[in-house]
TIMI-290257 format. One record per atom (N, C-alpha, C): residue in one letter; residue number from 1; atom name; x, y, z. Coordinates in steps of 0.1 Angstrom, whole numbers, plus 5000, padded with zeros to 4 digits. Each point is the difference from the previous one (the first is absolute). Layout:
% TIMI-290257
a/NUM/CA/X/Y/Z
...
END
This chain:
% TIMI-290257
x/1/N/4618/6739/5714
x/1/CA/4987/5006/4996
x/1/C/4990/4989/5000
x/2/N/4989/5001/5007
x/2/CA/4990/4990/5001
x/2/C/4991/5000/4988
x/3/N/4992/4990/4999
x/3/CA/4990/4998/4989
x/3/C/4990/5012/5001
x/4/N/4996/5003/5012
x/4/CA/4990/5011/5001
x/4/C/5006/5013/5002
x/5/N/5012/5001/5005
x/5/CA/5006/5013/5002
x/5/C/5015/4998/4999
x/6/N/5008/5010/4997
x/6/CA/5014/4999/4999
x/6/C/5006/5005/5013
x/7/N/5008/4992/5006
x/7/CA/5005/5003/5013
x/7/C/5015/5000/5001
x/8/N/5006/5008/5009
x/8/CA/5014/5000/5002
x/8/C/5005/4988/5008
x/9/N/5012/4996/4997
x/9/CA/5006/4989/5007
x/9/C/5009/5005/5012
x/10/N/4994/5001/5012
x/10/CA/5008/5005/5011
x/10/C/5011/4991/5004
x/11/N/5010/5005/5008
x/11/CA/5011/4992/5004
x/11/C/4998/4995/5014
x/12/N/4991/5005/5008
x/12/CA/4998/4994/5014
x/12/C/4991/5010/5007
x/13/N/4994/4996/5011
x/13/CA/5001/4987/5007
x/13/C/4990/4990/4995
x/14/N/5001/4988/5004
x/14/CA/4990/4990/4996
x/14/C/4987/5001/5009
x/15/N/4989/4993/4996
x/15/CA/4988/5001/5008
x/15/C/5002/4995/5014
x/16/N/4995/5008/5010
x/16/CA/5002/4996/5013
x/16/C/4987/4999/5008
x/17/N/4990/5006/4995
x/17/CA/4986/4999/5007
x/17/C/4992/4989/4995
x/18/N/4991/4994/5008
x/18/CA/4991/4990/4996
x/18/C/4989/5006/4991
x/19/N/4993/4991/4993
x/19/CA/4989/5005/4992
x/19/C/4989/5005/5008
x/20/N/4993/5010/4994
x/20/CA/4988/5004/5006
x/20/C/4989/4994/4992
x/21/N/4988/4999/5006
x/21/CA/4988/4996/4992
x/21/C/4990/5011/5001
x/22/N/4997/5006/4988
x/22/CA/4991/5012/5000
x/22/C/4988/4996/4991
x/23/N/4988/5000/5006
x/23/CA/4988/4996/4993
x/23/C/5002/4987/4992
x/24/N/5006/4990/5006
x/24/CA/5002/4987/4994
x/24/C/5012/4999/4990
x/25/N/5007/5011/4999
x/25/CA/5012/5001/4990
x/25/C/5013/4999/5008
x/26/N/5008/4991/4997
x/26/CA/5014/4999/5007
x/26/C/5009/5011/4993
x/27/N/5006/5008/5009
x/27/CA/5009/5011/4996
x/27/C/5014/4997/5005
x/28/N/5010/4999/4992
x/28/CA/5014/4999/5004
x/28/C/5006/5014/5002
x/29/N/5006/5002/5012
x/29/CA/5006/5013/5003
x/29/C/5015/4999/4999
x/30/N/5006/5010/4993
x/30/CA/5014/5001/4998
x/30/C/5004/5013/5006
x/31/N/5007/5001/5010
x/31/CA/5005/5013/5006
x/31/C/5013/5004/4994
x/32/N/5001/5012/4997
x/32/CA/5013/5006/4993
x/32/C/5002/5014/5005
x/33/N/5012/5005/4998
x/33/CA/5003/5014/5004
x/33/C/4995/5009/4988
x/34/N/4987/5001/4999
x/34/CA/4994/5008/4990
x/34/C/4990/5010/5006
x/35/N/4995/5010/4993
x/35/CA/4992/5010/5005
x/35/C/4985/4997/4999
x/36/N/4997/4993/4989
x/36/CA/4985/4998/4996
x/36/C/4997/4986/5000
x/37/N/4987/4996/5000
x/37/CA/4995/4987/4998
x/37/C/4998/4997/4986
x/38/N/5004/4988/4996
x/38/CA/4998/4995/4986
x/38/C/4992/4986/5000
x/39/N/4989/5000/4993
x/39/CA/4992/4988/5000
x/39/C/5000/4994/4986
x/40/N/5002/4987/4999
x/40/CA/5000/4993/4988
x/40/C/4992/4987/5000
x/41/N/4994/4996/4990
x/41/CA/4993/4987/4998
x/41/C/5008/4992/4991
x/42/N/5005/4988/5004
x/42/CA/5009/4992/4992
x/42/C/4994/4988/4994
x/43/N/5005/4996/4989
x/43/CA/4995/4987/4994
x/43/C/5006/4988/5007
x/44/N/4995/4988/4998
x/44/CA/4989/4998/4990
x/44/C/4986/5000/5007
x/45/N/5000/5000/5013
x/45/CA/4986/5000/5007
x/45/C/4996/5013/5006
x/46/N/5008/5010/4998
x/46/CA/4996/5013/5005
x/46/C/5004/5002/5015
x/47/N/5011/4995/5004
x/47/CA/5006/5002/5014
x/47/C/5002/5015/5002
x/48/N/4996/5005/5011
x/48/CA/5001/5014/5004
x/48/C/5013/5002/5007
x/49/N/5008/5009/4996
x/49/CA/5013/5003/5006
x/49/C/5001/5016/5003
x/50/N/5003/5003/5012
x/50/CA/5001/5014/5004
x/50/C/5014/5004/5005
x/51/N/5007/5009/4994
x/51/CA/5013/5005/5005
x/51/C/4997/5012/5008
x/52/N/5005/5000/5012
x/52/CA/4996/5011/5009
x/52/C/5013/5006/5007
x/53/N/4999/5012/5005
x/53/CA/5011/5005/5008
x/53/C/5002/4992/5013
x/54/N/5012/5000/5005
x/54/CA/5003/4992/5012
x/54/C/4992/5003/5012
x/55/N/4996/5013/5001
x/55/CA/4993/5004/5012
x/55/C/4985/4998/4999
x/56/N/4994/4996/4989
x/56/CA/4986/4999/4998
x/56/C/4994/4988/5008
x/57/N/4989/5002/5007
x/57/CA/4994/4989/5007
x/57/C/4991/4991/4992
x/58/N/4998/4988/5004
x/58/CA/4991/4991/4993
x/58/C/4986/5006/4998
x/59/N/4995/5008/5010
x/59/CA/4987/5005/5000
x/59/C/4999/5011/4989
x/60/N/5011/5008/4998
x/60/CA/5000/5009/4989
x/60/C/5001/4994/4987
x/61/N/5007/4988/4999
x/61/CA/5000/4993/4988
x/61/C/4986/4994/4997
x/62/N/4993/4995/5010
x/62/CA/4986/4995/4998
x/62/C/4991/5010/4994
x/63/N/5001/5013/5006
x/63/CA/4992/5010/4995
x/63/C/5003/5004/4986
x/64/N/5012/5000/4996
x/64/CA/5005/5003/4986
x/64/C/4994/4989/4990
x/65/N/5001/4988/5005
x/65/CA/4995/4989/4991
x/65/C/4985/5001/4999
x/66/N/4993/5003/5010
x/66/CA/4985/5002/5000
x/66/C/4997/5011/4990
x/67/N/5007/5010/5000
x/67/CA/4997/5011/4990
x/67/C/5002/4996/4986
x/68/N/5007/4989/4997
x/68/CA/5003/4996/4986
x/68/C/4994/4987/4997
x/69/N/4990/4995/5008
x/69/CA/4994/4987/4998
x/69/C/4994/4999/4986
x/70/N/4992/5010/4996
x/70/CA/4994/4999/4987
x/70/C/5010/4998/4989
x/71/N/5011/5008/5000
x/71/CA/5011/4998/4990
x/71/C/5006/4987/5001
x/72/N/5003/4995/5012
x/72/CA/5006/4987/5002
x/72/C/4992/4989/4994
x/73/N/4987/5000/5003
x/73/CA/4991/4989/4995
x/73/C/4999/5001/4985
x/74/N/5001/5012/4994
x/74/CA/4999/5001/4986
x/74/C/5012/4994/4993
x/75/N/5012/5003/5007
x/75/CA/5013/4994/4994
x/75/C/5000/4985/5002
x/76/N/4995/4994/5011
x/76/CA/4999/4986/5002
x/76/C/4991/4993/4990
x/77/N/4989/5007/4997
x/77/CA/4990/4995/4990
x/77/C/5007/4999/4986
x/78/N/5008/5010/4997
x/78/CA/5007/5001/4987
x/78/C/5010/4988/4999
x/79/N/5007/4997/5011
x/79/CA/5009/4989/5000
x/79/C/4992/4986/4998
x/80/N/4989/4999/5006
x/80/CA/4992/4988/4999
x/80/C/4995/4998/4986
x/81/N/4997/5011/4993
x/81/CA/4995/5000/4987
x/81/C/5011/4999/4989
x/82/N/5012/5003/5004
x/82/CA/5011/5000/4990
x/82/C/5003/4986/4995
x/83/N/5000/4998/4987
x/83/CA/5003/4986/4995
x/83/C/5013/4995/5004
x/84/N/5001/4987/5003
x/84/CA/5013/4993/5003
x/84/C/5002/4989/4990
x/85/N/5013/4999/4997
x/85/CA/5004/4988/4992
x/85/C/4998/4988/5007
x/86/N/4997/4989/4993
x/86/CA/4999/4987/5006
x/86/C/5013/4995/5004
x/87/N/5000/4990/5009
x/87/CA/5013/4995/5004
x/87/C/5009/4995/4989
x/88/N/5012/5004/4999
x/88/CA/5009/4996/4989
x/88/C/5005/4985/5002
x/89/N/4996/4992/4990
x/89/CA/5004/4986/5000
x/89/C/5013/4998/4992
x/90/N/5004/5010/4992
x/90/CA/5012/4999/4992
x/90/C/4999/4988/4990
x/91/N/4989/5000/4993
x/91/CA/4998/4989/4990
x/91/C/4996/5007/4987
x/92/N/5002/4992/4989
x/92/CA/4997/5004/4986
x/92/C/4986/5005/4999
x/93/N/4997/5011/4995
x/93/CA/4987/5006/4998
x/93/C/4996/5011/5009
x/94/N/5008/5002/5011
x/94/CA/4997/5011/5009
x/94/C/5003/5013/4993
x/95/N/4994/5010/5005
x/95/CA/5003/5014/4995
x/95/C/5009/5007/5010
x/96/N/5010/5006/4994
x/96/CA/5010/5008/5008
x/96/C/5002/5013/4992
x/97/N/5004/5010/5008
x/97/CA/5001/5014/4995
x/97/C/5014/5005/5000
x/98/N/5004/5007/4989
x/98/CA/5013/5006/4999
x/98/C/4998/5015/4996
x/99/N/5003/5009/5009
x/99/CA/4997/5014/4997
x/99/C/4987/5003/4994
x/100/N/4990/4994/5006
x/100/CA/4986/5003/4997
x/100/C/4994/4991/4989
x/101/N/5009/4992/4993
x/101/CA/4995/4992/4989
x/101/C/4998/4986/5004
x/102/N/4989/4994/4996
x/102/CA/4997/4986/5004
x/102/C/5007/4990/4991
x/103/N/5005/4990/5006
x/103/CA/5007/4989/4993
x/103/C/4994/4986/5005
x/104/N/5000/4991/4991
x/104/CA/4997/4986/5004
x/104/C/5012/4993/5003
x/105/N/5001/4994/5013
x/105/CA/5012/4993/5004
x/105/C/5001/4986/4993
x/106/N/5012/4997/4996
x/106/CA/5003/4987/4994
x/106/C/5012/4994/5007
x/107/N/4997/4989/5007
x/107/CA/5011/4993/5008
x/107/C/5007/4990/4991
x/108/N/5013/5001/4999
x/108/CA/5008/4990/4992
x/108/C/5010/4994/5009
x/109/N/4999/4987/5002
x/109/CA/5010/4993/5008
x/109/C/5012/4995/4992
x/110/N/5012/5003/5005
x/110/CA/5012/4996/4993
x/110/C/5011/5000/5010
x/111/N/5011/4993/4996
x/111/CA/5012/5000/5009
x/111/C/5008/5013/4997
x/112/N/5005/5006/5010
x/112/CA/5008/5012/4997
x/112/C/4996/5012/5009
x/113/N/5005/5011/4996
x/113/CA/4997/5012/5008
x/113/C/4985/5004/4999
x/114/N/4995/5005/5011
x/114/CA/4986/5006/4999
x/114/C/5000/5013/4992
x/115/N/4989/5002/4993
x/115/CA/5000/5012/4991
x/115/C/4986/5004/4998
x/116/N/4998/5013/4998
x/116/CA/4987/5006/4996
x/116/C/5002/5007/4987
x/117/N/4991/4998/4991
x/117/CA/5001/5006/4986
x/117/C/4986/5004/4996
x/118/N/4999/5013/4995
x/118/CA/4988/5005/4994
x/118/C/5000/4995/4985
x/119/N/4992/4990/4997
x/119/CA/5001/4993/4987
x/119/C/4993/5008/4989
x/120/N/4988/5005/5003
x/120/CA/4992/5008/4991
x/120/C/4993/5011/5008
x/121/N/4991/5007/4993
x/121/CA/4993/5011/5007
x/121/C/4990/4994/5010
x/122/N/4998/4987/5001
x/122/CA/4991/4994/5009
x/122/C/5005/4988/5008
x/123/N/5012/4996/4997
x/123/CA/5005/4988/5007
x/123/C/5013/5003/5008
x/124/N/4999/4996/5013
x/124/CA/5012/5001/5009
x/124/C/5004/4986/5004
x/125/N/5012/4996/4995
x/125/CA/5005/4987/5002
x/125/C/5009/5000/5013
x/126/N/4998/4989/5008
x/126/CA/5008/4998/5012
x/126/C/5007/4986/4998
x/127/N/5013/5000/4999
x/127/CA/5008/4988/4998
x/127/C/5005/4996/5014
x/128/N/4997/4988/5004
x/128/CA/5004/4995/5014
x/128/C/5004/4986/4998
x/129/N/5008/4995/5010
x/129/CA/5004/4986/5000
x/129/C/4988/4991/5003
x/130/N/4999/4988/4996
x/130/CA/4989/4991/5003
x/130/C/4999/4998/5015
x/131/N/4987/5001/5005
x/131/CA/4998/4998/5014
x/131/C/5001/5012/5008
x/132/N/5003/5012/4994
x/132/CA/5001/5013/5007
x/132/C/4987/5003/5008
x/133/N/5001/5003/5012
x/133/CA/4987/5003/5008
x/133/C/4994/5012/4996
x/134/N/4987/5002/5004
x/134/CA/4993/5011/4997
x/134/C/5006/5013/5006
x/135/N/5005/4998/5012
x/135/CA/5007/5012/5007
x/135/C/5012/5004/4993
x/136/N/5008/4990/4996
x/136/CA/5013/5004/4992
x/136/C/4997/5005/4987
x/137/N/4989/4996/4993
x/137/CA/4996/5006/4987
x/137/C/4997/5015/5003
x/138/N/4993/5002/5011
x/138/CA/4996/5014/5003
x/138/C/5013/5009/5003
x/139/N/5009/4994/5007
x/139/CA/5013/5007/5003
x/139/C/5007/5004/4987
x/140/N/5000/4990/4991
x/140/CA/5007/5003/4987
x/140/C/4993/5012/4993
x/141/N/4987/5000/4999
x/141/CA/4993/5010/4994
x/141/C/5002/5014/5007
x/142/N/4999/4999/5014
x/142/CA/5002/5013/5007
x/142/C/5014/5006/4998
x/143/N/5010/4991/4999
x/143/CA/5014/5005/4997
x/143/C/5000/5007/4986
x/144/N/4993/4994/4991
x/144/CA/5000/5006/4987
x/144/C/4992/5013/5000
x/145/N/4990/5001/5007
x/145/CA/4993/5013/5002
x/145/C/5009/5010/5006
x/146/N/5008/4996/5010
x/146/CA/5010/5009/5006
x/146/C/5010/5005/4990
x/147/N/5004/4992/4992
x/147/CA/5010/5004/4989
x/147/C/4994/5010/4990
x/148/N/4986/4997/4997
x/148/CA/4993/5010/4991
x/148/C/5000/5014/5006
x/149/N/4997/5001/5013
x/149/CA/5001/5013/5007
x/149/C/5013/5006/5000
x/150/N/5010/4992/5003
x/150/CA/5014/5005/5001
x/150/C/5004/5005/4986
x/151/N/4995/4995/4989
x/151/CA/5003/5005/4987
x/151/C/4993/5013/4997
x/152/N/4989/5003/5006
x/152/CA/4992/5011/4997
x/152/C/5003/5012/5009
x/153/N/5003/4997/5013
x/153/CA/5000/5011/5009
x/153/C/5012/5010/4998
x/154/N/5012/4996/4997
x/154/CA/5011/5010/4999
x/154/C/4997/5011/4991
x/155/N/4995/4998/4988
x/155/CA/4997/5011/4990
x/155/C/4989/5009/5006
x/156/N/4990/4995/5006
x/156/CA/4989/5008/5006
x/156/C/5006/5008/5012
x/157/N/5008/4993/5008
x/157/CA/5006/5007/5011
x/157/C/5009/5012/4996
x/158/N/5009/4997/4991
x/158/CA/5009/5010/4995
x/158/C/4992/5012/4994
x/159/N/4990/4998/4993
x/159/CA/4992/5011/4994
x/159/C/4993/5008/5011
x/160/N/4994/4994/5009
x/160/CA/4992/5007/5011
x/160/C/5008/5006/5011
x/161/N/5012/4994/5002
x/161/CA/5009/5007/5010
x/161/C/5005/5013/4994
x/162/N/5003/5001/4988
x/162/CA/5003/5013/4994
x/162/C/4988/5009/4999
x/163/N/4989/4995/4997
x/163/CA/4988/5009/4999
x/163/C/4996/5006/5013
x/164/N/5000/4991/5010
x/164/CA/4996/5004/5014
x/164/C/5011/5007/5008
x/165/N/5012/4997/4996
x/165/CA/5011/5007/5007
x/165/C/5004/4993/5013
x/166/N/4996/4987/5002
x/166/CA/5004/4993/5012
x/166/C/5005/4986/4996
x/167/N/5010/4996/5008
x/167/CA/5007/4987/4996
x/167/C/4997/4990/5011
x/168/N/4996/4987/4996
x/168/CA/4999/4989/5010
x/168/C/5014/4994/5002
x/169/N/5003/4998/5012
x/169/CA/5013/4994/5003
x/169/C/5000/4985/4997
x/170/N/4988/4995/5001
x/170/CA/4999/4985/4998
x/170/C/4986/4997/4996
x/171/N/4998/4990/4991
x/171/CA/4987/4995/4997
x/171/C/5000/4985/4999
x/172/N/4989/4994/5002
x/172/CA/4999/4985/4999
x/172/C/4986/4996/4997
x/173/N/4998/4987/4999
x/173/CA/4987/4993/4997
x/173/C/4997/4991/5011
x/174/N/4988/5000/5005
x/174/CA/4996/4991/5011
x/174/C/4986/4996/4999
x/175/N/4997/4988/5004
x/175/CA/4986/4996/5001
x/175/C/4994/5006/5012
x/176/N/4989/5008/4998
x/176/CA/4994/5007/5011
x/176/C/4985/4997/5000
x/177/N/4994/4999/5012
x/177/CA/4986/4996/5001
x/177/C/4991/5012/4999
x/178/N/5004/5012/5005
x/178/CA/4991/5011/5001
x/178/C/5004/5013/4994
x/179/N/5012/5000/4992
x/179/CA/5004/5012/4994
x/179/C/5005/4997/4986
x/180/N/4998/5009/4991
x/180/CA/5006/5000/4986
x/180/C/5014/5004/5000
x/181/N/5003/5009/5010
x/181/CA/5014/5005/5001
x/181/C/5002/5006/5014
x/182/N/5012/5003/5003
x/182/CA/5003/5007/5012
x/182/C/5013/5009/4999
x/183/N/5001/5009/5008
x/183/CA/5011/5010/5000
x/183/C/5005/5003/5014
x/184/N/5012/4996/5003
x/184/CA/5006/5004/5013
x/184/C/5007/5014/4997
x/185/N/4994/5010/5004
x/185/CA/5005/5014/4997
x/185/C/5014/5003/5006
x/186/N/5003/4993/5012
x/186/CA/5012/5003/5006
x/186/C/5012/4993/4993
x/187/N/4998/4989/4996
x/187/CA/5010/4992/4993
x/187/C/4999/5001/4984
x/188/N/4989/5007/4996
x/188/CA/4998/5002/4986
x/188/C/4999/4987/4993
x/189/N/4993/4991/5006
x/189/CA/4999/4986/4995
x/189/C/4986/4997/4995
x/190/N/4999/4996/4987
x/190/CA/4988/4997/4994
x/190/C/4998/4985/4998
x/191/N/4988/4995/5003
x/191/CA/4997/4986/4998
x/191/C/4987/4999/4991
x/192/N/5000/4992/4990
x/192/CA/4989/4998/4991
x/192/C/4995/4986/5001
x/193/N/4987/4998/4999
x/193/CA/4994/4987/5002
x/193/C/5002/4992/4987
x/194/N/5004/4987/5003
x/194/CA/5001/4991/4989
x/194/C/4988/4998/4991
x/195/N/4988/5002/5006
x/195/CA/4987/4999/4992
x/195/C/4999/5010/4989
x/196/N/5008/5011/5000
x/196/CA/5000/5010/4990
x/196/C/5004/4995/4986
x/197/N/5007/4989/5000
x/197/CA/5004/4993/4987
x/197/C/4988/4995/4993
x/198/N/4989/4998/5007
x/198/CA/4987/4995/4995
x/198/C/4991/5011/4995
x/199/N/5002/5012/5004
x/199/CA/4991/5011/4998
x/199/C/5005/5009/4988
x/200/N/4991/5008/4994
x/200/CA/5004/5008/4989
x/200/C/5013/5008/5003
x/201/N/5009/5002/4990
x/201/CA/5012/5007/5003
x/201/C/4999/5014/5005
x/202/N/4989/5007/4996
x/202/CA/4998/5013/5005
x/202/C/4998/5000/5016
x/203/N/4995/4989/5005
x/203/CA/4998/4999/5014
x/203/C/5014/4999/5007
x/204/N/5009/4993/4994
x/204/CA/5014/4999/5006
x/204/C/5006/5014/5001
x/205/N/4998/5008/4989
x/205/CA/5005/5013/4999
x/205/C/4994/5009/5011
x/206/N/4987/4999/5001
x/206/CA/4992/5007/5010
x/206/C/5005/4998/5014
x/207/N/5002/4987/5004
x/207/CA/5004/4997/5013
x/207/C/5014/5005/5002
x/208/N/5009/4999/4990
x/208/CA/5014/5005/5002
x/208/C/5000/5015/5002
x/209/N/4992/5007/4992
x/209/CA/4999/5015/5001
x/209/C/4994/5003/5014
x/210/N/4990/4993/5005
x/210/CA/4994/5003/5013
x/210/C/5011/4999/5011
x/211/N/5008/4989/4999
x/211/CA/5010/4998/5011
x/211/C/5011/5011/4999
x/212/N/5004/5004/4988
x/212/CA/5010/5011/4999
x/212/C/4994/5013/5005
x/213/N/4988/5002/4998
x/213/CA/4994/5013/5004
x/213/C/4999/5001/5015
x/214/N/5000/4988/5007
x/214/CA/5001/5000/5014
x/214/C/5013/5007/5005
x/215/N/5011/5000/4992
x/215/CA/5012/5007/5004
x/215/C/4999/5015/4999
x/216/N/4989/5004/4994
x/216/CA/4997/5015/5000
x/216/C/4990/5003/5011
x/217/N/4990/4991/5002
x/217/CA/4990/5002/5010
x/217/C/4996/4987/5007
x/218/N/5002/4999/5012
x/218/CA/4998/4988/5007
x/218/C/4986/4995/5001
x/219/N/4991/5009/5002
x/219/CA/4986/4996/5003
x/219/C/4991/5001/4987
x/220/N/4989/4993/5001
x/220/CA/4990/5000/4989
x/220/C/4991/5012/5002
x/221/N/5004/5012/4997
x/221/CA/4992/5012/5002
x/221/C/4999/5007/4987
x/222/N/4994/5012/5000
x/222/CA/4998/5007/4988
x/222/C/5013/5003/4992
x/223/N/5010/5003/5008
x/223/CA/5013/5003/4993
x/223/C/5005/4987/4993
x/224/N/4999/4989/5006
x/224/CA/5003/4987/4993
x/224/C/4992/4998/4988
x/225/N/4987/5002/5001
x/225/CA/4992/4998/4988
x/225/C/5003/5010/4989
x/226/N/5004/5012/5004
x/226/CA/5003/5010/4990
x/226/C/5013/4996/4992
x/227/N/5010/4994/5008
x/227/CA/5012/4995/4993
x/227/C/4996/4989/4990
x/228/N/4992/4991/5005
x/228/CA/4996/4988/4991
x/228/C/4993/5005/4987
x/229/N/4992/5010/5002
x/229/CA/4992/5005/4988
x/229/C/5010/5007/4991
x/230/N/5010/5007/5006
x/230/CA/5010/5007/4992
x/230/C/5008/4991/4992
x/231/N/5005/4989/5006
x/231/CA/5010/4991/4993
x/231/C/4992/4989/4992
x/232/N/4989/4996/5005
x/232/CA/4993/4989/4993
x/232/C/4985/5003/5000
x/233/N/4995/5008/4991
x/233/CA/4986/5004/5000
x/233/C/4990/4989/5000
x/234/N/5004/4988/4995
x/234/CA/4991/4989/4999
x/234/C/5001/4990/5012
x/235/N/5006/5005/5012
x/235/CA/5003/4992/5011
x/235/C/4987/4994/5006
x/236/N/4989/5008/5000
x/236/CA/4988/4995/5006
x/236/C/4994/4988/4993
x/237/N/5002/5000/4987
x/237/CA/4995/4989/4991
x/237/C/5007/4987/5003
x/238/N/5013/5001/5002
x/238/CA/5009/4989/5004
x/238/C/4996/4995/5014
x/239/N/4997/5009/5009
x/239/CA/4996/4997/5013
x/239/C/4987/4991/5000
x/240/N/4991/5005/4991
x/240/CA/4987/4992/5000
x/240/C/5002/4987/4993
x/241/N/5009/4999/4990
x/241/CA/5003/4987/4994
x/241/C/5005/4990/5011
x/242/N/5009/5004/5008
x/242/CA/5005/4991/5010
x/242/C/4989/4996/5011
x/243/N/4991/5009/5002
x/243/CA/4989/4997/5010
x/243/C/4990/4990/4994
x/244/N/4998/4999/4987
x/244/CA/4990/4991/4994
x/244/C/5007/4988/4994
x/245/N/5013/4999/4999
x/245/CA/5006/4988/4995
x/245/C/4998/4989/5009
x/246/N/4999/4987/4995
x/246/CA/4998/4989/5009
x/246/C/5012/4998/5010
x/247/N/4997/4997/5012
x/247/CA/5010/4997/5010
x/247/C/5006/4986/4997
x/248/N/5013/4999/5000
x/248/CA/5006/4987/4998
x/248/C/4997/4991/5012
x/249/N/4999/4987/4997
x/249/CA/4996/4991/5011
x/249/C/5011/4998/5010
x/250/N/5011/4993/4996
x/250/CA/5010/4996/5009
x/250/C/5007/5012/5007
x/251/N/5001/5011/4994
x/251/CA/5007/5011/5005
x/251/C/4993/5008/5010
x/252/N/4987/4999/5001
x/252/CA/4992/5008/5009
x/252/C/4992/4993/5011
x/253/N/5000/4987/5000
x/253/CA/4993/4993/5010
x/253/C/5007/4997/5013
x/254/N/5013/5001/5000
x/254/CA/5008/4997/5012
x/254/C/4999/5011/5011
END
């Protein structure tokens, strides 16, 4: 699921066509065995990606992109205006978020196992060995974030699998640049973005429900939206929260 739109995670094939340039905008083309064209604008800079049927010509793709230029430029402008976190230096005094709540990071150097502890309602302590690099401090914190998600997801998944009537064969957590989550409908495999550990808990629930609903309806159409409204009436509010939340620095610039 992308920041601007929620997208399915296809299984193949990989991009094979070169980029087109349409009115000064680079467009990445991904050809797949699908019936319709799907256009998305991806963070952090608003890269344009078009999934098209295998038989569609570049000229037809160009015409389709031209017809959506106003929408594309609007989405790109929104990404440019979206706040971004400053580069994480992993030092005492930085702000970090846990399920939507802001904490002040406190670095404590000591010999022993690395550890992350929520000390108070406003302090997040990171215990590391003396001389631990910035990169390794970030790795420790990211692993802690991963464990926070692993502790929350099973109960949510069990509840919504029963409510929706569909079972995921597998789920996992992954750092993703352009999606909040993904669903491989053939393997019934769900992936959730590690960044969700920093967002409000209702956003995690929303993304999980979104991906499970793809097991009922593959495409983002009226039927899909109707399912979402039925199961999670506040889904649009959560979608809007994720669109306006600051983009993480290290996770989105690569």
